[in-house]
Phi, psi and omega in degrees: 000119179275144182262123175308148184298324186289330171298314179304315178298318180294320179296322181294317178300315182292324173298317176302323185289316181297320178295319173299316178297320180298314176303322182294331182268348185304314189275344186238001186234155178259129181288128179251101179285126185232130180271148174228111184250119186214158170277081194295340180276354180265159182297320182290324176299319183290329175292321182292322182296309179306310188291322175299311182298316180295326178298313177300308179303316182294316188297317183282333175288336172269349180229060187290350183266359181291150188263358180232158176212133176282132173247111186279145177234108186271134173233141180262117183276348174059034183061011182251144177291324179291316178305315178301316184288321180290325178297321180295313181300319180299317180292324183281323180282319190257327180258341184053052183295149180276335183201162176227131171261125183115186357280185185272328187258148182300323183289329175288310187295331178302313179293313180302318176298320175298319179294322180296320179297328183288324187251006175064042177247130179291132173251116180257108189249130176273009183274132177267347186259024175289132181289336183284134177272135179304333179290337177268345181236120185286351188241011184250132179233116175273109181274041182200157181287140187298150168303322183297333181286316184283335172289337172297324178296313184297315178302318184295322179290315175305316178298314188306313186269006171077022180278130184276331180207158179225166170250138187251122183244120184210164180280138176273104180286147173284148175061033175082187186085198178096181187271344189303311177303323176288326182295316185296322182274016181261004172073023177261128181288120185254112177276337185197148176235139173238127182250130172234160173231175182297336179276350182300126175287156183303316181299323177296317176296315178299317178298318184284329180290323178296323177296321175294328183289334181276356179266167179286336184290140177227022178240125189228127176261123187250123176232083179228153172287167188296326185289310181294321184299321181301313179294317187301313180288329175294321178288325180291331170293313178304332179277358182076032186246013174248035179247184183298149182094348176250145180233134182235135177233123179262145173281169191295334184298326179272325179296320179291339181249022186296336182286350177270355176280138182295160183298319182300313178296321181294324175296325176286339186274009182299129178095358182286147176259147179229150179238131178208161175296139178275129174248115182295133181283141178212161179301316182299318177298310177305320182285325177300310181308318178299310181296317182298320182295323179288322184293313184294326179288329178285326175281335179225071187290338176271003184251146174295148186291133175243166180267144171294130175244184184295327177305316178293324179293322174295322175297316178301315179290333184283322177293328172298316178298315179301310179303320176298316185288321178297320181296323185288319181280322184085174180244118184257168175218135358282154183285332179238146173265113180289149176294151185286312177275110183255010180276136176056040182263143173289168178301320182293315179292329181280353179287324185089210177224148185295134170284333187263333184304316181298336179262336179281312184309306181305321188289326175287314186297339175228093186214141184223132178203173177249105186257190176291331180278355180109222184287100179266094186238109179261118178233121181061034179085357181240128176293120184280144182272157181240296179209143179252147177253139181252121182238157177240126182284115177230124181062224182269001184233187173242132186255120179291131176241358175166180181226164173224136174225156181297334180275322189246351184073220182280141180201150178286327182242147179287127180256138178290154185295338177280000180283112178286346183275132180094152179239172184296133185222147175230040177269138185293335178299337180283002179243151175287181185290139182244128171268117186273167176305143186089007177059044182236150175259006177285127178290133176291142182279354166096355180198161179199144176287118187285145178268064190239000187081355177288129186257148172283135180274106181259110175282135175232141187284151179238002181297136183309131188191194180282120181295333177303326183275312182204133173217134181219131175202191179237145177288121186296340180273308190261341181080359181283161184277133173249115179233125180224174176124174182301314183296321180292316183296322179297306183304312181292335174290319177292317179296329177289330181274352175300145179283010175209159182289134176234121178266136182207160178224143177275139174235101180296145184229131184247337196270063176206156182259324180222176183288343173300315182291325181294311179300324177297341179296338177289321178284349176265013177066014178281330180235156168267340182201163171228131180244126183166198178271063186260114181286142176282119175230157180299324184291318181288327183292351179284337185235359174218166176251128177260145171286180169290150180299147177248011181228161171293153185251156179135163176230128175235182181236136180259133178223153180294159175270142172238151174219035182291331181299336184289341177261012178279127185302324189256025182293336177295342180270344188290330184302337183235147178281160184301321179296324182285322180295319181295323179292325180295312183300324176298317181293327178294319178292319181296317180293320183295315174305314180301314177297319182295319177297320184284337187254347191301315191275348187233357187230111190300334180291341178255027179239166173138200174297157182304310182294330177292321177296318181296320178297314178297319179305314187282322185295317179304316181292313188286331180297336182288346173303324178246011178061043186245009182295130180266335182295140175263144178257135177258335177281136178299323176301313176299315172305321178298315180298323186286324178300313185288317182294323176300315180301315180294325182290323178299311173303316180294320178292318175297316177296318175299317179299318180292318180293317182291323175300313178301320176296323184275342181247325180274129188290133179267164189265142177211130351266182166280157184303320187295341186256001182289153174260308183238134181244134175257155174214159185289132180293134181094346182279163174290344182302327181294318171297326175297313176298326179289325178291333181272015173059034168296143175300122183293328183288351180258004180255139183225128175273137188224138170289149188302328181286354175265359184306305184302317183297316184295311183293326179293323184286320180085168182299324183297334184243034175084008176255215180225161183265338182200151179234132173257123179205179184277159189305317179302315179296318179296318179298321179292315180299315185284340177294337181265323191232045182288341180283343187247328189229171184202149174270135181227176173281173357281158175251151182238143183279130172224175186269351177090181174277141175217161177271133186258132177238170177291155182302128180077009179302127181290346181286339186301309181301318185288320178296315178303314176305314182288334172292318175302316183294320181298312185293336178268002178253159188291337180304318179296326177291323173296319177293326180291313178298327183298311188261325184261349182084173179250100184284354177290338177281348187245112184283156175075060183256027179188162178294346182285349179276359180287122180272139183241147179298144179281141178239178185298327182297333182292338192231014187298322176301313178297316178295326177293319179300308178304313184293322184289317184297316176298309182300320178299316183296317178296322177295321177293324182294308184294326177294321181295313186296317187282334175296314180295339183239037181292336177308329184281322176294335183265356176298175183263004180289162181288167182297320178302313183289325172299319179298313183297319178297321179295319180295328180290321181289326182293330185281346177279156171291150181290327181298318181296323182297334182274343182276133180277136182081359173301146180253126179253117181292122182234218180283148191300338190243013182239138175228138182245120174256124184233133166229114190056025181059034183249357184206143167223143184229151179247106176283209185069032172072012183265300184193162178228131181243120174244139177260178188300320181269127185294148184287147176257333177237147180224123178250121185239129177291133183291000000 
């Protein structure tokens, strides 16, 4: 490759300037030797070297008055941990460097950091995957953002798109280290890990990719170097895994070096998402990039041009920080304190400890400045992250789709930290449009049932129970599994309605005592799911994921039926309470009296001797009960009273008839829960634990197999059985469909979640199965399945405690009695007011009160027509005569007194 003349000329001028600058520092500055250990034959190592050299030149060209000057001593570690370690020992022993920058790989850095701790020399490492924490090592400075910070970004992306689990693909570092410890602690559900090395053959990679393809997971996190990633993505495309439905996310190590990936691999990577550190653009950075490109091309003329990345900028800023710290500490002599005992010492032990390191390290470990990379903030030895950029590989470049910060989470535009608007968010709407693999904008759902012939292992219970709900066994002739029942039909109907094919096989399981033990087999990886009469409980949901329930929820009580009341002699009295009976009788008497008062003066049927009138009054009133009264009423007031009363009687008779009919036909419950001695529950069910939690007396609880329910209830507590059985609604419904003539469900009832299908934690099938259950429950098919296996309870009367008939009380008819009482009282009030008005001459007379009352009674006892005829004789008491003239006077003879009013009488009635 020929180098243009102007580039050679520029290089010559730059070299002359640097030589002159170096000469100007020779006489006035102290040399600060610094070791730089890099893989110099790698593209990243060359980027580091150029950036470090330019950082030293730029720094001292700006600070020509400084009394110290860094002199770099480069060593090539040749990608080997041993070479890096030997280079570090050589720099410390022979050059006595004040600090070391590097190495690049975690396996190399781990050894060098340990050496630095032993000799008290600061180690500035650009590698993010070192397992040693800067907090644990006082001489270690991590000059890169930690893996833990970028995995927070990946976790936010995974959450934003609703992916439940991912597969992690990473390079296997020698001697430990790498991203795995940070990734595991990032709260991302990892379903599978694939580890590759630089020596992995293509066929090995393809084999592992096919294994990944056979899994449900379709989200992959890739942490590979550019060279290995180039081979990996080419093979992934060959395996058909770079198409629609797949999601690939690169960590920053690959995203920053994406320009080093070959063109064929880049073509295969279309739609891949990448995460990298965000570097704010500035004029200073733009000028530096131009100078760096020229310098890099001059130093490596035979190499294709590569782009400057954030790793080089961090190296530049790290050397700047080191130069500042060296200037503050100064250069002392001797630089190392040798050990006192120098006999039989290794090379490392013979180095001693640095005299400058204890003062130099704290200045670098806590340093803040505005560098080329942006905010260069080192705190406690760790370079702090600021913002991550999320990019989408499209064509030959990367398109920015959003950002992530610790303060705001995901956002389309980068927000400053002092922006008070908005909270932390992981919504996918906060990202721009993403082109996914397969050149589609449809978001991958993150999982897929592989079409590989692999079947889901479905565990089914064999514990004795209702076979109508679940039965599992093996055909004695063929040995194949036979699974039937309500739960099986529902599950298979749900699987048929899924939008994709799901292959499964039933596996009967016998080795468990209760359903908790059965469900736990899923977390032990023996089953992929469990189908059966498994109740959804909070305890079980800690280690499995349940679908929504497919049955009604709740726990009820089964008790025997009694019909003893039908043989009771006085059962006809039970529909009404005693107080209601007495109230009705009182109202019959009151209504009879009211009608007699209103009809007595004008209706011959309500007149006669006193005993006869009492009989007529009661007969007329009580005969209205069956609407058999013969007497006719003449008064409009009486008719009004009768209309209201007949309506009341109609309501009372109909209510009485309905209540008595119910008592004679609806079976009553025996016993109530409060009166039982022993309570049963189905063996293996969670109901036993429920009753214990509800503080039931443990000595009064008995576990019973479902096939023994009838026998236990028939015996009762006195004969070794139980008085009641508490179980879940589906079991009760099935039991009552067979024995509805003997037993009934009554309260109290307790809420439960019902039966659900159990899957492994994070299973992508759960949401789709739950949606299919919802659709099935709204369809007629669910009703058909229920009737097929659980029977039709509508044909069986009395399926609940609500059928218990209770006696009617006064409160039930209080409104009717108030209406009847008010109407009758009003009619009587109107009658007496009219009567008194017409006979006011008696009230205004000079007679005594007793005489006035007696006189009114005599007038009331007469027929109204007699009172209107002149000269008629009214038979009264043997010694009483009443004289009236125009109703203005009445007199009492028999030698007692005579009362005459102002107007002389025109008619005189004398007692003979």
